[in-house]
C-alpha positions, 0 to 999 in steps of 0.5 A: 924637675924639682931639685930640693936641698935636703941636708946641710952638714954642720961641722962640730967638735962635740956631737953630744953638745951640739945635739943638745944645743940644736935639739934642746935650745933651738927645738930642732927635731932629732930625726935620727942618731945613729952609731955606725961603729967605733968613732962613727956617729951621724945625727940628723936634726930638722928645724920646725917646719923645715924641709931641710935638715942639718947633719952633725957627726963624727967619722962619717961626715966630710972633714971640715973644721968645727965652726967653719960654716957661716951664713946658714939662714932660717926664716920665721914669720915673726923676728921678735918672737924668734928673738925672744924664743932664742933668748929664753932658751939661753942662746946668745943672740943679737938684737933685731937688726934691719938690713937694707930696704924691703924690695917689695914693701907692703904699706899694710905689712910689717916693716921688718918683713924681708929686712928684719934679722937676728944672728947667733952662733952654735957652741962651735961658732957656726954662724946662723941668721934668722930672717923675718918673712911673714908672707911664708906663714900666710902661704902655708896657712 
């Protein structure tokens, strides 16, 4: 039996501002934006190529302090391209960092595979990491 992680709730203080950040700056697809009633709204967004979405909202999501999530992680095939895309979209992003040593180094591969990261926060302070794993791009191709 497969158990797939499909949705992660990200607590935000301003749904419209967060939707703009994730959709307009990060390029997440807006899957739906539903108003359920007064003070109740649910917005689901999905990163390009991802099988897991995030949900932001008000009045229908579990009560969590805005900005209280840290350690959400995205994976990309090219950390330098991801860094440039984030920077060009106006996202305050860390420089590329190397964390640890690649447990399975490929002598012909990119030395940043598995260990190259950048970090950023959404407008509420929820923390994201972006990791380079170029093998994922080869698996999909």
